[in-house]
C-alpha positions, 0 to 999 in steps of 0.5 A: 524515501521519496525519489529525487525529482527535478526540483530537488536536484536543482535545489541541491545543485544550487546549494552546492554552487553557493557553498563553492562560491563562498569557499572560493571567496574565503580561500585566499584569506584562510590564513588571515589571523583573527582574534581568539573568541572564547565563546565561539567553540562552546557555542559551536560545539553545543549547536553541533551536538544538539543538531546531530543528536536530533538528526540521529534520533529522527533517522532511527525513527525513519529506520523503524518505519521504512526498515532500510538498513542504510538509515541505521548506519547513517544514524550511527554516523550522526551519533558518532559526530555528536559524541566526538564533538563533546570529547573534542570540546572537553579536550580543547585547550583553554575551554574547560582547563588550560591544557584541556580536560580528560587528560588531554595533551597538545595533540588530543584536540587535533586528533579528535578532529581528524577522527571526527571528520573521518568517522562521519564520511565512513558512515556515509560510505556505509549508507552509500554501499547499502541497497538503494530503496525507493518509496515505491519499494519499501523494505520490511520494517523491523519488529519492535523487539528486533528494532530495540535490540539492533538500536541498543547494539548500534548505540553501544558500538558507537559509544565504545568507538568514541571511548576508544578513540578518545582514550587513544587521543588523550591517554595514548597520544604518545602513540600518535605522531604530532600534528600540532605545534602550539597553535600551528600545524606540523608537516605531518598534518598535511598527510593526515588531513589529506587522508581524512579529506580523501575519505570524504571524497570517496563518500561523495562519489559513492553517493553520486553513483547511487541509483535510484537517487532519492531525496536523502542522497541529495541532502547527503551530497550537499552535506558532504560538499560542506564537509569537504569545504570545512576540512579544507578551510579548517585543516588544509588551507589555514595556518592554525587555530583562530584564523579565518579558515578556522572560523569559516570552516566551522561554519561549513561544519555547522551547515553540514550538521544542520542541512539534513535536520532542517529538511527532516523537520520541514518534512515532519511538519508537512507530514503532520499537516497532511495527517491533519488534513487527511483526518479532517477529510476522513471525518467528513467522509465518515459524516457523508457515509453516515448521512448516506446510510441514513438515506439508504435506510429510509429508501429501504423502508420506502422499497419495503412499502413499495414491495408490500404494495406490489405484493398486495395491491397489484397482485390482487387485481391480477388474481381477479382478472385471472380468476374471472377469465378462468371461470368464463373459460370453464363455462360451456356457453353456446353463446361463446364463439371460438374467437371469444374463447381465444381472447379469454385464453389470451387474457388468462395467459397474460394474467398468469405471466403478469403474476409470475413477473410480479413474483419474480420482481419481488424475489429479486428485490428481496434478494439484496436484503436477504441475510446470508449464512455462509458455510462450507458447501459440498458442491457435488451433493448440491448439484446432484440434488438440483439435477434430481429436481430438474429431472422430476420437472419434466423438461430435464427428464431425458437430459444427459449430465456429465458431472466432474468432481467439484471443489468445495464451496463457501457461501449461503447454501440456499442461495447457491442452490438457486444459482445451480437451479437457474444455470442447469435449468437454462442449459436443459431448456435451451438445448432444444428438442434434440436432447440435452447433453450437459457438462458440469465441471469446476476447479480451484486455483488462485484463491477462487473456485470456478464452476462451469455449466456447458450445453450443446444447445442453440447458444447465443451471439457473443455480441449480445452477451452483456444483455444475458445478465440484465433483469427481464432481458431475453434473447428469445421470445416467450413463444420459443422458450418460456420464462421471464428473463430473471434467472440469470439476473438472479445468478449474477446478483447472488454470485456478486454478493458472495464476492465472485463473478459471472461470465458466459461464452457461446456461439449461435447453434454451437452451445454455451458455457456459463461460468461463475467463481467464488472465493475459495473455502477457508480452512476449518480454523478460518471458518471457525474464526469467522463464525 
C-alpha cells in the first residue's frame, strides 16, 4: 500500500468535488417522477455484483501478499455487498416475480437495501480501525494454509450474515417496522435511513483520521462520499421508487462500486508492465554478465600466460645475473679492488631482491585464483604453530607473546595461516631492537569474529594508514626494515575473500594494532549443509 502523495490527494479531492457538484445539481429534482425502466435494476445489480466480486478477489490477493488484516475486512465488505445485491434483485417487485422472489413481501427489498448500505460502511469502519500499514513497513504475509483457512472462515461468515439478513427481510419481515407503502416511503423510513447514513459518515471520518494515509484510504474516501450521495438521493431526498433521485442515487452507487476496482485494475496492469520491463532488463543484465564472464575468462588466460612468462622468461635472466655476480664475488682475484667488489655485491643483492619481488608478485596473482576449502579452524592452535615458526626464524626468538583465548574461525586454514604469519612477523619486525612484546586477542560478536595483533614497536602515522595495505607500498626503507611490501596486501586480499575486513590503528613510536574480521563459524549442521 503506497503512501498517498500530493498527486493522489489532488485526484481524490477533484473526484469528491465533481461528485458533490453533480449531487447538488440533482438534489432539487430528486422527487421528480420518471418512467419505470424494467431493465434498469437487473443491469445495475449485475454490474454491481460483478464489480464487487472482482474487487473482493483482488483485495484478498493483496492480503495474501501484504498480510494487512484490514484488507481482509475490506474484502469481506465487498463480498457482502455483492451477495446482498443478488438478494436485493431477487426480491425486487416485478423483477423475477410480481411480488418479488424468495418469499419477499412489500418491505423486503427496502430493508435489504438498508442492510446492504449499512453493512459495507461497517466493513470500512473495521478497515479504518485496523493498524495502518505503509509500503515501507509491510506486515508478515500469512502462510498458505493460514491464508486459505482464514479466507474460508471469512467467506462462510459473510454467507451466513447475508443468509440471516435475507431471511429476516423476507420470512421475518413481520418483525421489522414497515418503511414502504407501495412505492412511497413511510415516516419510519426517515429514522432508519438516517441511521444507515450515519454509519457511512462515521466510516468516512475514521478514514480521514488514519495516519499515514495511503492510496487505498483515498480511494475509500471517494467511495464513501459517493456512497453518502447514493443514500441521500435514493432514500432521503427522493419520494420513492423510479424518480430522479432513485436513478441518480444508484448511479452514485455504481461509481462507489467501481472506483476501487478501476484503480486496482490499472495498478495491476502497470505492475505487469513493470514486471515485463524488469524481466527484459534482467535478461539484458544476464547477457552482459555472460559477456563479461567470457571476457574475464579470456583475461585470466592472458594473465596465466603473463604469469608463466614472468616465472620463466623474466626470472631466468635474474638468476643468471645473480649467479655470475656470486661467482665473481667468490673469486679471490687480486685485480678486484674494494670498489669492484662493492658494486658486485650491490648487483647480487639487487638481483636477489628482484627475484623475491617476482616471486611475491606471482604469489599475489595466484592468490585470487586459488580455490578455497573452508572449514572450522582452531585459531588458538593455528596461532601457536605460527608463533613457534616465527621463533625459529631468528628475529622472533626473544619475542614475548601474550595470547588470549581466540574464537573459532571459519575459512581456508592454509590461507588464514598466511594472514597470521604476516601479521605476527610484522609485529616482531617493527618492534625494534628493544624486544618485541606482542599481544594477540579475539572476540566474537554481531555475526563476526574479530582478531587483533598489537605490538609496542615504532608504529606509524595514521595519516598514511591507507597505504599500508597497498601492494609494494612501504612506510620505511628496505635498509631500515627488510621486505617487499607485499605482506599486508596479502592479508587484505585473503580476508576479503573470506568475507571479512582489515584495519589498523597506530601512532608514531607508540605501537600498532592490526585487526581483521571473519564471519562467525557456522553451526555443525550449517557446516554439513555447506559441504
